[in-house]
C-alpha positions as CSV (number, residue, x, y, z in Angstrom):
1,M,10.1,18.1,-18.9
2,K,9.7,15.7,-16.0
3,K,6.4,13.7,-15.8
4,S,4.3,13.9,-12.8
5,Y,3.0,10.6,-11.4
6,L,0.4,9.6,-8.8
7,T,1.9,9.0,-5.4
8,I,0.0,6.9,-2.8
9,V,0.9,6.9,0.9
10,A,-1.1,4.3,2.9
11,K,-0.7,4.2,6.6
12,I,-1.8,1.0,8.4
13,V,-1.8,0.6,12.1
14,V,-2.4,-3.0,13.2
15,K,-4.2,-4.0,16.4
16,E,-2.1,-5.4,19.1
17,G,-1.6,-9.2,18.7
18,H,-2.1,-9.2,14.9
19,R,1.2,-7.7,13.7
20,E,2.9,-10.8,12.4
21,F,-0.2,-12.0,10.6
22,V,-0.9,-8.7,8.9
23,K,2.8,-8.2,8.1
24,A,2.9,-11.5,6.3
25,E,-0.3,-10.6,4.3
26,L,1.2,-7.2,3.4
27,L,4.4,-8.9,2.2
28,K,2.3,-11.2,-0.1
29,L,1.2,-8.1,-2.0
30,L,4.7,-6.8,-3.0
31,D,5.8,-8.9,-6.0
32,S,2.5,-9.1,-7.7
33,T,1.8,-5.4,-7.3
34,R,5.2,-4.5,-8.5
35,A,4.5,-6.5,-11.7
36,E,1.2,-4.7,-12.4
37,E,0.8,-2.4,-15.4
38,G,1.5,1.2,-14.4
39,N,3.3,0.5,-11.1
40,I,6.6,2.4,-10.7
41,C,7.3,1.6,-7.1
42,Y,5.5,-0.2,-4.3
43,D,7.5,-0.1,-1.1
44,L,6.5,-1.3,2.4
45,H,8.0,0.2,5.5
46,Q,7.6,-0.6,9.2
47,D,8.0,2.1,11.9
48,N,11.1,1.8,14.1
49,E,9.4,3.0,17.2
50,N,5.9,1.4,16.7
51,P,6.2,-2.0,15.0
52,N,2.4,-2.1,14.6
53,L,2.7,0.8,12.1
54,F,3.2,0.1,8.4
55,L,3.4,2.5,5.5
56,F,3.2,1.9,1.8
57,F,4.8,4.3,-0.5
58,E,3.5,3.8,-4.0
59,R,4.0,5.5,-7.3
60,W,1.8,4.9,-10.3
61,V,1.8,6.1,-13.9
62,N,-1.8,7.4,-13.5
63,R,-4.9,7.1,-11.3
64,E,-6.7,4.8,-13.6
65,L,-4.0,2.1,-13.4
66,W,-3.9,2.5,-9.6
67,Q,-7.7,2.1,-9.5
68,A,-7.3,-1.1,-11.4
69,H,-4.9,-2.3,-8.8
70,M,-7.4,-1.5,-6.1
71,K,-9.9,-3.9,-7.7
72,N,-7.5,-6.9,-8.0
73,E,-8.2,-10.3,-6.3
74,Q,-5.1,-10.2,-4.1
75,L,-6.0,-6.9,-2.5
76,A,-9.6,-8.2,-2.0
77,H,-8.1,-11.3,-0.3
78,Y,-5.9,-9.1,2.0
79,L,-8.9,-7.0,3.0
80,K,-11.0,-10.1,3.8
81,V,-8.3,-11.9,5.9
82,T,-7.2,-8.8,7.8
83,E,-10.8,-7.6,8.6
84,G,-11.0,-6.7,12.3
85,K,-7.2,-6.7,12.7
86,I,-6.5,-3.1,11.6
87,E,-6.8,-0.3,14.1
88,E,-6.4,2.6,11.6
89,F,-6.0,3.0,7.9
90,T,-5.3,6.2,6.1
91,L,-4.7,6.7,2.4
92,N,-3.5,9.8,0.7
93,E,-3.5,10.3,-3.1
94,M,-0.8,12.8,-3.9
95,T,0.8,14.4,-6.9
96,E,4.5,15.0,-7.0
97,I,5.4,18.7,-7.4
98,V,7.6,18.8,-10.5
99,N,10.2,21.5,-10.4
């Protein structure tokens, strides 16, 4: 039987003029998050039509390990340095439908 994991889809729209700074900060999160316990995938995407739109597609073993990630120092640093530079942030917690 296939195991069902927690999927996170995070949409980030950056305010005009802050794209490169925010993108650089997002890129800093990749390696350390991928090495965290419970992380299966942590992929960053940039929209082809709107370069100010970024999307994280994440997969975690369970919600508890994702919550531990949400409390780490690097994420806290990202939130602090990008404050006021984000136009919109949407996060969806999803469960894969196992067939």
